[in-house]
VOVEX-513531 format. One record per residue (C-alpha): x, y, z. Coordinates in steps of 0.001 Angstrom, whole numbers, plus 500000, padded with zeros to 6 digits. Each point is the difference from the previous one (the first is absolute). Layout:
<rs>
XYZ/...
</rs>
This chain:
<rs>
626429276581344135/498255501626502961/499636503725500451/502428500024502930/502842498569497925/499227501872496803/502545502819499676/497483501919497924/497598500156502921/500225503644501117/499808499335503730/503185497906499712/502103503025499102/497948503040501046/502199502320502142/502855497494499772/502445502938499844/498469501872502940/501117499945503646/496344499576500802/498012499414503154/500198496258499400/503785500105499571/500377502116503126/497828497619501984/502195497095498932/503387501679500499/499642502420502907/499774499112503702/496427500280501198/500527503130502099/501863501736497148/497327499068497502/497276501398502281/501935503240500419/500357500438496222/496299499239499521/498993502617502588/501982502539498021/498492498916496697/496399499824501196/499785502691502677/502743502415498984/501829499638503312/503779500713500026/502253497016499405/502228499002502888/503594500708498862/501264496997501957/498361497572497584/501415501623496851/503063497726499964/497815496901500210/497808501183497120/503019501032497924/501704496629500421/496837498124499028/499516502269496966/503596499473498933/499847496207500282/496735499879498071/501309502345497296/503228498038499521/498019496778499660/498094501768497228/503248500862498204/500402503587501214/503509501364500431/499137503641500758/497490502090501888/498641503463499259/497946502604501797/497271500658497425/498427503464500204/497827502459498092/501673503395499519/498271502955498353/501083498836496548/496797497991499466/501935496734499784/501692497845502621/503647500075501063/502357497330501294/503657499531500989/501206496388500263/502459498663502587/501288496433500186/499334497941503098/503658498999500130/502557501167502575/503713499038500334/500572497089502384/503564501031500875/501548497008498227/499674501187496428/496474498659499639/496553501377500552/496981499401502194/496428500948499189/498727502563502506/497031502322500348/499416501840503262/496945501565501560/501656503389499604/500371499411496238/496375498899499801/498583502964501883/502073502850498542/501932500810496853/501922503117498927/499614500704496266/501294503183498392/497157502530500161/501593502842498027/498990498924496502/496315499320500655/497411502764499578/499678501915503267/498485503356499061/502795501820501808/499923497816503124/503503498703499247/502978501603498308/502360497976497797/502676500037502698/497491498762502595/499980496396498904/498863497900502921/496577498416500028/498430497155501919/497760497104499057/497931498392502747/498431496537499777/496233499952499577/498999496737501739/496365500408498879/501037499105496430/501601496607499337/503559499597498763/500376498059496755/502537498437497618/500576501440496547/502980499704497674/502051498104502613/499624502724502612/497965500294503186/497833503112499629/499090501711503275/497225502628499690/501099503177501782/499204503624500686/502522502695498945/500897503214501804/502828502510500134/502711500302502654/498028502861501549/496759498004500068/498054501471497078/498034497481497966/501480499341496552/497690497217498860/496373499134499293/499616497118502454/500564501833503295/497133502491499547/497752497131498906/500771498056503172/499347503130502077/496666500604498278/498944496407500612/500666500468503715/497940503179500271/497013498589498129/500186496957502283/499909502200503117/497092502141498854/497934497133498576/500299498119503305/498616503071501784/496900499836497793/499599496253500528/500175500441503772/497152502526499801/497903497306498344/500797497612502833/502627497929498187/502537498809502563/501374497055498045/501815501777497171/503545501004500920/501213501121496581/498532501528496838/501977499753496787/499498501521496592/499990497457497194/500675500523496309/499664498100496755/501775501881497206/498958499127496439/502934500488497644/499596500877496310/502864499653497516/500919499652496308/502044497228498357/501851500698496749/502570498108497966/503543500746501134/501300500190496438/497783502974499261/500626501526503437/503763499997499367/499467502171496910/498100502696501927/502256502420501884/496951501643501526/498774496752501573/503484499145501257/500656503410501551/496570501415500841/497853496864500301/497451501416497554/499781500738496291/500765503661499395/499194499525496310/497524497662498339/497079500345497615/496681498485501034/499416496543498432/496941499278497827/498617497842502815/500417500601503702/497518498977502677/496839501124498167/498507496506499678/500524499174503689/501179496604498796/503121499805502156/498341500615503386/499615496667501824/500769498319496686/501848496758499423/503533500307501341/502569499443497254/502373497063500364/503172502012500515/498321502220502576/498450497002501731/503422498379500369/501325503234501481/497089500252502446/500525496388501123/503669500610500774/499187503314501662/497414498386502283/502444497302501043/502792502473500783/497608502146502029/498541497009501836/503498498870501022/500342503364501752/496652499638501753/498286502593497805/496317499202499605/499745500520496233/496452498892499235/498390501604496941/501431500544496508/498287501199496837/500285502134496880/499254503672500538/498314502438497604/502916501124497833/501835497652497618/502952498312501769/498737501240503386/499400497621502899/499236499982503727/501042498055503088/498102500210503292/501058498547503368/498009498923503039/499675502640502748/502694500130502663/501264502422502644/500894503349498406/503663499882500953/500427496535498501/497870500952496984/502382502895499315/503030497709500183/498275497429497806/499043502561497379/503586501246499719/501141496408499557/497229499321497498/501067502874497749/503635498878500115/499200496356499253/497580500977497215/502869501683498187/502537497228500594/497624497209499011/499034501802496783/503618499973498809/500067496201500290/497226499899497392/501549502530497602/497542502605501265/500221503334501777/497539500958502725/499041503693499889/498725501549503228/499796503603498779/496574501554500511/499647500949496320/502469498154497782/497864500404496868/498057503038498851/496414499369498958/499389496817502020/499319499492503681/502805500451502456/500713497889503066/498935500615503572/500294498288503338/496721499629501907/500556500256503742/497249497986501725/500080501120503651/498146498778503059/500160499777503827/500036496733501932/500189499171503702/501776496990501450/496720498677501405/498829499240496465/498115503128498911/500259501844496718/499067503452501267/498766501039496553/497603497063499737/496417501272500529/499320496967502176/496852498066500834/498819501717503164/498781503530500737/502847500689502406/502636498909497501/498295502120497353/500279502981502297/503668499281500661/500532499681496256/498264503347499375/502299501638502543/503093498810498153/498409500827496634/499172503566501027/503503500489501405/501499498957496664/497629502208497991/500863502962502219/503725499309499683/499928499722496210/498024503244499766/502315501945502305/503258498603498620/499178499254496348/503095501920498792/502252497656501984/498448496934498412/500377501628496588/503682500773500513/500641496436501166/499398498961496373/501879502919498444/502835499368497562/501093501123496567/498925496655498562/496601499936501670/499211503506498728/499629498443496527/497440497496501321/497736501738502520/496890501588498569/499889497941496823/497230497453499461/502148497299501546/500691501361503478/498254502162502575/499988503778499598/502317502147502097/497010501087502117/499737497713503031/496491498778500853/498521497044501890/497688497399498462/497848498091502515/497136498741497819/496336500909500006/498966497806502917/502622501293502404/499294503543498859/496332499414500835/501004498825503479/502101503113500604/497183502197498702/497570498313502391/502409500437502933/500459503669499148/496297500735499677/498577497608502585/497927498174497396/498703496477499966/501784497660497658/498784496812498407/502323497031500085/500409497574497147/497367497859501760/497533502946499753/500078500616503747/500109503594501172/502609501104502504/500210503097502130/503430501457499426/501150500244503588/502765498260501856/498159496840500970/498613498774496702/501841500539496744/499157497971496906/502024496939499099/501176501067496572/501822497367497965/503338500539498341/500447500506496265/496510501327499388/501289502606497561/502149499919496883/503707500783500214/501021503480498883/503309499886498139/499940503779499508/500186500684503732/503385500668501594/498872498598503373/497241497405499788/498378497846502682/499824496453498629/498174497924502606/502440499786502912/502907502143498863/500870503212498187/501745499918496639/502310502934499318/500434499934496215/502254503013499448/503372498374500601/502298499563497018/501338496566499116/503623500762500924/499170501646503335/500853498617503400/496809499508501990/501712501176503194/499391503736499594/496290499631499210/499387497689502935/502037502135502384/497810502973499115/496756498009500035/500783498394503363/500893503350501550/496880501719498665/497739497265501366/501846499947503333/499429503730500344/496247499730499421/499661497029502358/501940501962502603/497628502965499688/496990497678500241/501428498249503070/500913503284501697/496389501136499694/498288496717500834/502164499076502971/498775503145501768/496336499394499171/497550499390502820/497649498187497596/502092498063497478/497126499011497706/498545503475499816/503394501624499456/500934497474497328/496817500676498050/500626503762500177/503594499468498880/498990497882497004/497287502439498928/502398502949500242/502748498161498117/497682499045497142/498615503539499680/503460501589499902/501761497528497732/497456498420497658/501151502156497075/502997497672499586/497591497131499199/499351499501496282/498578496844498433/499820501157496376/502299500168496991/503291501533501070/501071500380496373/497256502449499058/500643503699499476/496858500715502008/501492498301503058/503235501983499830/497974503212499740/497828499012502959/502919498700502069/502053503158499734/497437502791499686/497084498624502039/501514497646502549/503315501811500364/502148496886499598/503645500544499006/501041499132496447/503763499528500155/500605499004496408/503768499487500002/502764498963502370/501185503588500142/496532501095501144/499777497276502640/503383499898501737/499847503412501730/497050498596501993/502501497914501973/501453503001501805/496782501870500751/499589500654503746/497035497645500362/501960497174498355/503063500550502160/497821500163503116/498331496690499129/503255498077499646/501694501629502967/496981499327502226/500557496256499621/503792500149499549/499789498357496581/502193502727498473/501710503057501385/499624503260498092/503617499627498876/499285496540498610/496891501247498170/501882502868498405/502829497682498971/497528497628498338/498391502860498123/503395501090498695/500872496437498992/496747499548498079/500285503376498252/503605499281499079/499041496568498687/497253501533497839/502444502468498454/502643497337499432/497541497668498287/498790502708497592/503587501099499349/501092496440499184/497023499535497683/500673503314498262/503686499182499485/499049496565498678/497533501521497539/502551502488498722/502627497267499648/497643497645498135/498831502820497801/503525501074499010/501476496524499534/497093497949498686/496852501831498989/501412502992498120/502478497840498008/497174497572499124/497783502868498833/502769501506497867/500945496614498535/496449499105499050/499289503470498626/503108499684497818/498790496646498646/496637501590499112/501742502915498309/502147497533498048/496780498344498857/498697503370498808/503150500565497930/499820496485498583/496403500472498893/500747503367498447/502850498432498038/497620497590498298/497124502476499793/497718498503502682/497913502225502261/501481500218503535/497267502016501737/499463497411502726/503689499750500795/500398503791500012/497138500392502495/501458497342502268/503464501527499799/498555503411500827/498102498607502968/503025498149501328/502132503090499561/497544502036502062/499795497324502696/503795499774500141/500197503775500398/497516499754502865/501993497223501651/503249501952499691/498460503220501322/498331498189502914/503226498177500850/501914503276500051/497340501600502189/500032497029502348/503783500163500336/499733503715500697/497458499464502786/502026497149501510/502962502366500195/497826502704501559/498811497531502638/503554499649501272/499909503686500980/496663499730501811/499681499899503768/499588496378501162/496923498723501804/496482501135499192/501127502729497577/501990497544497895/497209497410500041/497536502617498765/502425500965497250/500205496410498782/496204499649500132/499183503283498288/502949500554497667/501646496647499186/497113497522499818/498027502006497381/503008500058497654/500464496261500500/496380499504498964/500495502153496898/503140498105498991/498213496697500451/497059501120497866/502305500860497082/501976496770500348/496921497781500293/498517501495496850/503311499470498221/499927496330501061/496611499630498297/501509501255496715/503329498173499931/500643496430498964/500213497511502837/503338498829498593/501453503471500508/498386501090503278/502623499322502714/497655498992502838/497809496873500379/496394501066499546/497154499698502476/498670497107497926/503169498010500694/500266501086503639/496384499265500920/499113497002497837/503174497931499545/499821497876503173/498130496787499187/
</rs>
């Protein structure tokens, strides 16, 4: 059998469920196809007159694929996607039906907007919202429906989703990057896009054990659980042999993702037991965001087919590594340049340094915004541990690039890798190769050859918020650079002065060392003056600071009203998550853990009485009974205190005040309750303890 006829050959079915460029080329009239492509590639508005043609072709294709419905698929502020399905059918007037789908239905939908988070932008009685087709992201077939990627806004025009700001930010970074390219004499590039490859970490556990854990079902993480005798200490799971059951899951997952045109490429075991990673090929940021949302959904669905559950919480298990999502970000022009590639010629090196310095400046000035883009109740458990970057944002560029910037700043000569000396001016910069330094996994924002890797994101996060903020920050710095350089009488001289000034003023954000060390945190905060926003509650107020509002309003990415609404949504979400976890802990404690402790203590006491009856020493049993009695008292007291503080939270002013209350008053009691319960687990028979242990959860999948 040849590759072309082999159904297992990936190219035979890759993107088979996508209304792709190839499908459009085959099914659309030439002029319509060209119009859609101009919109997709250049961001130009789509001619409304062709919408009916596109809609009819989409409908015919979807029906041939077995679809009966269509849905406008959007990304509200819930962190997951939303969809409402409508059938293609319409009455034919004779008691039958015809299959119809109009351009109007393609371009605009009207879902109920009242029940989605809006941060006060919409009242419950103000229900109308609109979805608008995003033609830059391909429609696709899933579960017998045609999925149409869309933006989502309210009746009054305020943005209610994560996609619209991302699309806006991509436009502004395109505009400002083109200004810089024109200054370097580039007249061929007509569009600059940001590209992303988002590595996705996750855990797989047996569904049978998952179903017996209320905390995993409700909160997505274990609220109780004693540390197992073995965790990740031997580093034997990382990149290790993939177990058969997991391998079968990964094979099915790849195939489902490939059918949707998702470039799933790399898969491997991660550091913690039962932890794994999937990484895709880079693609345009907007499409990468859509693909990542789909990836998370399909990961969960595919796991169930194998009797597994996929956990995407940032810290599902205490004492072992949590899961992140590494956002690999770069800039590319449509004339074939990666603008973060150092290049092979002095002029390209200089262009690269201009973009590099703009990014360094932006990260330094707006570090709090990058930090808050990764802020969540779940990620607070992960950041700062020896598994994820610290909460202090810094930039890693490697020793060789740092030497280049130092030479630019101080006007020194610099030796190239070929031992040639270069004057650091504008005409002759060294050709420095990529990947000349080690990767730094402790850095939140690391240059890795021709891209930056933002490692702070949590595994369940949407990548849209981070990339919206990153794009806007970079656009702002490129705009400031272009404003200055476009007025310069001597471009080369002015550029050199600009680079030197930028390096001098912003080099304190550059750190190539160990981000986990206490010495670095001391230096970062007290010497360099970098912000250390440890928790979500510390970070979110940065959103509404005047300089943040001014940045987003300058480029019309957000209005002040939209920023404030997002801050309220995120604060409310934080409080709700902690409240749900606290209620779950109290419920599990009352109904499962306390009864188990009492039951086992009684059995030990019965053993004491039995031994006394026949004159055998019961010292061991008495000590154990005493210990269990004390632990049970601690569990009961902590549960009562937790319930008291949950009740008090209901009287607390919502917003930042309530979030601080949960952080400062509720979380510490939850930690105390867990400590008592976990110690009790270590002293109670496995047959009696009501929850599957970490040993079963982490080591049962073979």
